[in-house]
N, C-alpha and C positions, 0 to 999 in steps of 0.2 A: 645297320645291324641285321637286316633281313638278308643281305648279301653275305655277311660274314657272322654266322651265329656264334662261332668260337672266338669271341673278342679277346684281345690280349689280356692275359692274367687269369683266364678261366680254365686253361688246360695245362699251364706250366707254372713254374715257380719263379720265372724271370720278372714278371710284372706284379705290382700289388694287386691283391684280390680282396675286395670288400666282403666277399662271401666266406672267406677263410680267416679264422681267428689267428692273430699273430702269435709267434712262438715266444714272445717276451712281453712283459708288462710295460706300461708307459714309463714307470720309474726306471726300469732297466734300460729302456731305449734312451731316456734322457741322460743317463750317466754313462752310456756306451761311448766308444772311441769316436764314432762318426759324428754324433751331436756335440761331443766335447770339443772336437777339432773346429767345428763351425762356431761354437761359442767363443773359443779362443780367438778365432779370426775376427769375429764381430767386436770383441772387446778391444783388440789391438787397433781396429779401424775407427771405432767410435769413441773409445775411451770409456771412463766410468766415473760416476760421482763418488764411488768408494775410494778413499785414499788410504794408503798404508799408514800405520801408526808412526808418528814422528813428532818432532817439536811442534807445539801449537802456538799460534800467535799470542802475544801478551793480552791479558784480559782487558786492559785499558784501551785496546784498539776497537772494542765493540761499540755499537750504537747505544751509548749509555743515556738513559732518560734524565731529564732535568726535573720533570714533575709528571706523575701519572695520575689518571683519573679512572677508577674502576667502574665499569658498567656491568650490571648483572642482566645478562640477556636471556630472555625466555619468551613465551608467547605473549606476555603482557608488555614486554619491551623488546622490540625486534631490531633487525638491521636498519630498517628504514627510519625508525625513531632515533637510533644511534647516529645515523647519517645527519639527521637534522640538528643534532647537538654538537657536531664537529666544529662549526664556526665559533660557537660560544666557548667551547673548551679551549680552542686555539687562542681566543681573546683573553682567556684567564691566564695564559702562559703555560698551559699543559703541553708537554712535548710529546707524550705518548699516550694513546688510548690503551687502557688495560682492560682486556675483555675476559669475562668468565668463559668457561669451556662452552663452545658452540658446535661441536660435532654432534651427529645424530644421537640423541639421548632417549631414555625411556619416555614414552608418551606422557605429556603433561609435566615433565620435570621442571621444577622452578630454579634448579641450581646448575644442572649440566654435568655433574660429576658421575653420572650413571650412563656413560657412553655405551651405545649398543652397536654403532656402526662408525668406525673411525674413518671411513672412506667418503663420507658425505657430510655436508653441513646439516644442522638441525632444521628440518622442514618447518617446524613451528616458529622458527626465528626468521626464516627467509630462504630465498633461492640463491643459487650460485651468482646470479646476476645482481641480486641485492648485496651479497657479500662483496662482489667486485666493486660495486658503486661506493660502498663504505670505504674500502681500501683506497679507491681512487681519490675520494675526498680527503682522506688523511694525507695522501701523497701531495695533493694540490696545496694543502696547508703546511707542508713540510713537517708533518707529524709522523711518528713511528707507531708501531702496533705491538703491544705486549700481549701474548696469548696464554691463557691458563691451560695447562696440559695435564692429562691424567694418565700416567704410565703404569700405575699399580693395579688397577682393577677395571672391570666393565660391569654395566648393569645387565642382570640376567633375568629380570622379572618380565621383560618385554619380548614379544614374539619377533621384534625387529632385530634381535641379536642372532643372526644366522649361524655364527660360529658356535654359540652355545647350543642352539637347537640341533645342529649337526652332531654335536657330542651326545646329546640325549638320544638321538635317533640311531647313531652308529657306535656309541661307546668308544672302546679302545681302537676301533677300526676307523674312527673319524680322523681326518687330517688335522683337526683342531684339538685332538685329545691331549696334546702336550702344550697347547696354547694356554690352557688354564692350569692353575696350580692344584691339581687333583691328586690325592693319594689313592691310587687305584687298588692298593692292597692295604686297606685300613684295618685297625684293630678289631672293629666290629665284624664278626663272622656273618651276621645277618645281612650286612650291606654287601659283602663280597666285592667283586670288581664292578661295582656300580656306583653311581653318584647319588648320595643322599640328598633328597630335596625336601626340606622341612617346610612345607607349604600348606599343610592341612590344618583346619581349625579344630580337629578332634582326632582321636585315635583312628588309625587307618581302617580297622575293621568296622567301626561305627560309620565312618564316612562311606565305605564301600556298600554296606547293607542299607544305608539310607537312600541309595540311588543317586548320590551327588556326583559320582563319576559317570560320564556319558561318552561312549566312543562315537566318534563322528567320522564321516568320509568326505574328503575334498575331491569333488569330481574333476576339478581343473588340473590337479597335480597327481591324482591317483594315490594319495596318501591318507592314512588313518591317523587319528590323534585322539587322546583321551582328554575330555574337557572337565575341568573342575571349576564351576562357576564361570568367571570371565577368563580364566587361564586355560591354555591347552598345552599338551605335552605330546610330541610326536611318538608314534609307536615304531618299534623295530620292524623293518620290512620282513624279516624272517618270521616274525610272529603273525603276519597276515594269514599264513597257512592255517594256524590254529583258529584265528578269528573267523575265517571263511569256511571253517569246517562245522560250524554250529548247525547250519542248515544245508542238507545235501543239494548238489546241483540238480536242477530239474532235467528230466530226460527229453531229448529232442523229439518233437512230434513227427517230423519227416526227415528223411535222409537228404544229403546234398549240402548246400551252403550252410543251412541252419545247424546241421550235424557238425560241420567243420567248426563253427563258432563254439558250440558246446565243448568240443574236444580241445580247442585252443584255450578256452577259459579254464578247463580242468587242468591242462598242462601248466597254465600260468600259476594256478594255486600251488601245484607241486613245485614249480620253480622257486616260488617264494620260500617254501620250506627247505629247499636245498641250498639256500644262500649260506655262506660261512657265518658262524656266530659272531656277535658283536665283540666278543673278547678273543677273537682268533689271534694266535701268536705270530703266525707267519705273515710277512709283509705282502707276499703275493696273494694270499687268501684275502687279506684286507682290501687290496686293490680290486680283486675280483668282485668282492661283495659290493663295493661302492659303485662299480661300473654296472653290474647286473641289476642291482636294486633299482637304479634310476631307469633302466630300460624296462624292467617289469612294471614299475609304477606308471610309466607312460602308456604301456600297453593296457593296463587296467583302466586308466582314464579314458583311453580310446574306446574300449569295449563298453564302459558305462555310458559314454556319450552317444554311442551308436545303437545300443541294444537295450530296449526298455526292460526286458526280462533280467538283464544283468543288474540294472539299478534296483529292481524289485527284490532280487535275490540278496544283494548287499544289504538292503534295508531290513530284510527278514533276519539276516545274521546279526545285524546291529541290535535289533529289538530283543533277540534272545540273549545276546552277550550282555546287554545293559541291565538285565535282571528285572525282577519285580519286587517292589518294596513290600516288606512283610513276609517274603519267602527267602530266607537266608540262603538256602541251597541254590537258588537261581543265580546267585552271584559267584558261584564256584568257578565258572569258566572265566569270568572277568578277573577274578583274583589270580587265577593261573596265568592269564594273559599279562597282567601287570607285574607278576613276579618274574617274568622272563625278560623284562625291559633292562636297558642299560642304566636305569635309575630306579631309586626306591622312593616312593611317595610316603611321607611320614608327617606326624604331628609336628607343628612348628616348635613345640617346646623341647623336642629332643635334640635340637641343633647344638646346644651347648655341650652335650655328651657325645654325640655320634657323627656330626657333620664331617665330611672327608674332603672338602675343598677349602683352601685358604680364602678368607674373606677380608674385606676392609673392616678392621676391628671385629665386631660381632654382627655385622649387617649381612643377613643371608642373601639379600638381593644384589650384593656387590661382590662378585667373584674375582679373586686375584688372578693375574696373568703372569706368565713366566717371561718377563721382559729381558732376562739374561740370554734368552735364545735369540739369535740374530734374525731368524725368520719372523718371530713375533715383533721384534723391534722394527723391522722394515715394514711389516704390514700395518702396524698401528700408526707409524709416523709418515707413511707415504704421502698423504694429502698435506700434512703440515710441512714436510720438506718441499713440496711443490710450491706452497705459499711462500716459504722462505726464499726459494730460488727466484720467484717472481717479484720479491720485494714487498709482498702484501703483509707479511709478518716480519718483524725485526727483532723479536726477543721472545723468550719463553719463561713462564712461571711454572715451576714443576710442583705438582701436588703430591704430598705424602711420599717423599723419597725414601723414608725409613721403611717402607714396605718392600722396597726392591732388594733383590738378592745381593747385588753389588752396585751401590749407587755411584761409586767412583768410576766404574767401568761404563755405566750408563751415560754419565756426563761427558766422559772422554769420547764416547761414540757420537754423541750429539755434536760435539765440537769438530770431530773428524769428518763427519758427514757434511757438516756445514762448509768445511774447507773444500770438500769435493764439489759442492754446488758452486762455490765461488770460482773454483778452478775451471769447471765446465763452462761457466759463463764468461771466462776471460777476465775475472775481477781479481784484484789484489787480495791477499789473505787478510782476514780480520777475525777477531773472536766473535762468537755468538753471545749476545747478552742473555744470561740465565740467572734467575733468582729461585730460591728453593723454600718451600714451606717446611722449615725445620725448626722444631721446638727444642731449645737447648737449655740445660741447667745454667745457673748463674756463672759457674766456673768453666763452662764447656765452650771450646772454640769450634768453628766449622772445621771439618776434617781438611787437612792441608792439601790432600791430593784431589779434592773436588775442583773441577774446572768450572767454577761458578763465581758469580759476582757478590753473592751474599744472600741474606734471608729476605723474608717478606714483611718484616716490621714488627714481629711479636715482641722482641726484646726491647726495641725502642719504645713501643707503646707502654710496656711495663715500667720503663724508666721515667717516662713523662708522667704517668699516673702517680708514681711514687713521690715525685716532687711536691704534689699537692696534698700529701698526707703528713701530718705532724708526727715525726718519729718520737718525740718526747712524750706523746700521749699514750704510748703503747701500754704501759703498766696499768694506768687508770682505765683505759678502754677494756683491757683484758678482764679487769676486776668486775666491771659492769656486765660484760658478756657472760662470764662464768657465773656471776651471782644470779643472773636471770635464767640462764639455760641449764646450769648445773654441769656444763660440759667443761671438764678440766683436762681432757686428753690432749697431750701435746700433738702438734701438727705431724711430726715425724712418725709417731706411734699410730696416729689415725691413718696416715698414708699407707703404712705397712698392713694395717688391718684391711683397708680397702683393696690393696693389691691381692691379698690372700683370698678375699671374697670373689674378686673377678676371676682369678685363676681357677678357683674351685667351682665356678658356676658358668659364666658366659664363655670362658675360654678353656673349659675342661677338656674338650675334644682335642684341642691343640696340645695340651699337657699330656694327654694319654698317648698321642703319637710320639712326643718327645721321650716319654718314659719307655715306650716300646722300642724305639730306635736305639736309645742309650743302652737298653738291656741287651740288644743284639751286639752292640759294640763291646760290651763287657764280656759277652760269651766268647768273643773272638780273641780275648786278651787274657792269658793265663794269670796275669797279675791282678786282674779285676773281676775274674769270672765268678767270684763268690759274693759280690755285691748283690743284694736282693732287689727285686723291683720296688719294694716298699722303701728301701734305703735310697734308691735312685729318685723316687718320687718326692720323698721328703727333702732331699738335697736340692732338687730342681725348684720346688716351690719356694724353699727358703732363699736360694740365690736370686731367683726372680723377684722375690719380695724385697730383698735388700738392694737390688740394683739401683744405682744412683742416677742413671740417665736412661733415655729411651732405648738406646741400643749401642752396641759396638759395631765395628766394620772390619772384622777379621775375615781374610780370604785364605782358607786353607790351600796350601800349595802355591800361594802367591807371595807377595812381599811380607816381611815380618810384621807382626802386629805393631801398631803405633804405640808410643809410650803412654798416650792418654787412654788407649784401649786396655793396655796392661794394667794401668792404674785403676780403671773402673772395675775390671774383673777381680783384681786383688782386693779391692775395697769390699765388694760383695761377698767374696769367699771368706775374708776375715770376719766380717759381720755375721755371716752364717755360722762360722765356727764358734764364735762367742755365744751364739744363741743355742746351737745344737750340742755343743760340748765336744770334747776331744774324741769321744767315741766315734763320731762321724768324720773325723779328720781325714781318714783314708779315702772315703768316697768323695769328699770335697776336693782333695788334692788331685784325684783322678779327673774329676769334672773340670777343674781348672786347666789341666793339660788339654782336654778336648776343646774347651772354649777358646783357648789360645791357638788352636790349629796345629798343635804339636803332632809329629808323625807317630803312627802306631798302627796296630792291626785294623783291618776293615777301613781303609782310607776313604773309600767312596761313601760309606755310611757316615763316617766322621764329617766329611765335607757337607753332606746333606743335612746332618744334624746341626752343625754350626749355622748354616744358612737359615734353617727353620727356627732355631733358637733366637737368632737376631731379629727375625720377623715376628717373633712371639713377644719378646720383652717390650717392644714398642707399643702394641695395642694394650698390653697389661698396664703400662704406665698411663696411656691415654684414657682408657676406660676407668681406671682406678682413681686417677687424679682429676682430670677434667670433667668426667661424667659421673663421678660419685663423690669424691672428697670435697669438691667445690660446692656441693649441695649439703654436705655435712658440717664442714668447718666454715661457719657463716659469720665469723666475728665481724668482718667488714667486707661485704660482698663486692665492693668495687675493686678489691684486690683479686677476686676469683675470676680471672679471665684467661683465655688460652695463652700459654707461654708465660703466665705470671708466676710469682712466688708469694703466695698468701702469708707465708710465715714471716716475711719481711715487711714490717709495718712502717712504711714511709722510706724516703730516701733523701739524705742531705744533698743540697744543691751542689756541693763540691764533688760528691760521688757521681752526680749526673754529668758534670763537666768532664770528669776523669773518664767516664765511660764513652763520652763523645770523642775524646781524643784517642782512646784506644781503637774505636771503630774507624776513625779517619786514617789511622796508621795501618790497620790490618784489613779491613773490609770497607773501603770508602764508597763502593758503588751499590751496596744493597739498598732495598727499599726502606723508607722510614714511614711509619704509619701511626696514627693515634687510634685508629679503629680499622678492623677488617671485616670481611663478610662472615668470619667465624666468631666475632665478638659476642659475648653473652649479654653485654649491656653497652649501649652507645655512650659516646663521650659525655653528653650532657648529664646522663644519669650517674655515671661514675664521678663526674666533677662535683655534683651535688652531694653524693654520699661521702666523698672525700672530706667535705667540710665538717662532717660529724666528728672527725678527729680533733677539730678545734673547738667543738662544743660538747664535750663529753658530759658535763653536768646537765646541760639542757637536754641532751639525748637521753640520759638516764631518766630524767623527769618525764619526758615525752613517752618513753617506753612504758613506764609505770602507769601513766594516764591511759594510754591505749590498752594496756592489759586490763585495767579496771573496767574500761568501756566494753571490752570484748568478753569479760568473764560471764555475763548472763547468757551469752550465746554458745558457750562451750558445752560439750556433751561428754558422756562417758562411753568410750568404745574400748573393748578388750580390757575392762577394769582400769582404765586410765583416762585422765582428762584429755579432751580432744578439742582443738589442735594442741600438740605438745608445746612446751615452752620454746623448744628449738624452732618449730615451725612458725610460732608467733613472732619470734625475733626476726626470722627471714621475711615474714609477711610485712612486718612494720618497716623494714628497710626498703622493701619493694614499693610500699606506699609512699614513703618519703621520696624515693627516687623518681617515681612516675607522676606524682600528683601535680596537676597543672598549676603553674605559678599564679594564674588568675583565679584559682579556685575551681570547683567542680559543681555545677548546678544539676538540676534534674535531667536536662538534656544530655549531659556529659556522663552521668553516673552509670547508665546501663552498659555502655561500651567499656567503661573502666572496670566495672564489676566482672564482665566477661573475660577481659584481658587478664586481670589479676587471678581469677579462678583458674584459667588455663595455665598460667605460669605456676601457680602453687601446686596443681596436680602434677605437672612436669617435675617441679622441684622435689616433691615428695617421692615420686617414683625413682628419680635419679639418685636420691639419697639412699634409697633402699633400706630405710629404717622402719617406717610405718606402712609403706606400700612399695610396689615395684612394678615394672612393666610386664614381667612374666605372670605374676599373680597379684593383680591390683586389689587392694583392700578398699573396696567401694564404700563400705560403711564408714571408714575413717575419712576417706576423701570427701 
């Protein structure tokens, strides 16, 4: 270099020059003709695991289990312990290990359904080597491996979810902004193009002025974040300029290198402020922001590591920004800083009204992802596909497919990608074994276009349980139940009441979005433009309340709706018309056309509406029936389990055999189970409670005796005897179900008391009659 100071690239445009910014972005470069040609050549040379859509192998060519055994893996039961169990399971005749989700989940997760990083195994369960050892042991014993997979949502309460934190840091500019199902233009003007985070224990202003927010600096990464107790939320790099303006930069004491450092830090603060905003519309600006923000943060980390005065200056800014408790005005700058973020911190109680990201049911910590996007599908399944290609996994159990925009498309993609893996490995085609966690009504079949082998056993469990209940005892049992509790409300009426409650509370924010979007659709249609928002809201609530199944599977612009989907929509529309009257017939007819995916003005809005509607009715049903009605309608609680039909009291043996023959004919390869990890009560408890149907007179006498024994301990709360007759009936069944067969002595009682108390508090809050999770009635409890 000393001999040739003008090295190639510094004085001309022929060679690359790292000193000169390129004239195009990385995105433009990657999609340009030069790189496209290279990609095409590589694809032709190496092939691809992606295969074009075409005929798939018959489902019965898959590695179909003979018997599975499910292991719930977490830090209390890890890969090594599972490995030790393999010989025993093999000796039992188990053909496939059935594993709970074990990708990296929220720290301390006991279930694994809150995945934060789908590219790694859960470190609390073991290492890659531990996983390999387990899979090798299964192969050695000739056993397969069925893996529980979570395609609908991710856990977002944990700092380990890099995708979610990137969205919080960069908003719409994040490459993961479309990974999560976020409504960036929500109905709430206050939220704006920000993500609502309902994580605070009190109103925002109270939390702010109490000093519970603390801005912190990470010297290793050059990043700032606001801490709220044990949680942290990254700050927008553009807002660093505001944060670092609280305390002026000190003046250099001497010229020279020290002065250069002061100038460089001053320029860096200005550079943060010049970053494009997190809601920039232009793709090039977003790319610039992401690139430059990272460079600026690295420079800030370097200055802080090298210069003590920079660390002192940052600390001084933080002290001022974090405010002084008792001085409300001292929090103004922090408030201004937080209002400029890509998220809005809010009281956890506002979630039902204002949250603008789709969740798993109403769980704020589980954010739904857009699995219909190919990029999301590939990123989430990359590690799973690698295991499938290596033979470490041989089948998938799919969690909550009803949350997906297009389940049929998702299952077809799984099967197609699996064919690509087999093709790349030189193996003959065969189907991938897939079972789905799908709760179906008694009359409802699995959709015919789903490339899956069946369900996970809910329906079979319901049938088996029903055989052990005496159907002839229903009228007598009802009389005893109604006489004691005073509850004469029919199951169907109670179900609609619970659905309406859930829609108007826990899922109100979802309803508000549906009403707003449907209103936009009507404004684009001259035949519907006079329908008011209130009419639309009433119609949507009523149709959702009357819906007979979890959801339909209409794909606007795709195949015509199935006959069963049309039947379910027509059922709900007709029932709504009977209740609302003919005056609302017009809006219901319009809504029917939209729900069936019929062509009309604003086609993109219609498609988006139908997708979100179908993702709305499923949680309405789940929250209303499983998590509310099952704790209200407590006639015989052994009937109140996931996938069950509590209105049906028992099942004739002939009906059980008929159901078995139907299943053998249509879905012979689904899982059969008498209990699942979702069961509310284990088989032994259900079996014992089922016997009450054969002992109705003895049960009535026992209830009266227990009631008399409990009477001296009842209290008056809210002018009513406490516990209520409803809660006593539920309590007495719980005691019968759980009471040890050998009796319960003084050593046993404390643990039993604690368990029953925890159960009853949960049962009361889920029922939402005397107490609830949002506003617990502690006096009653």
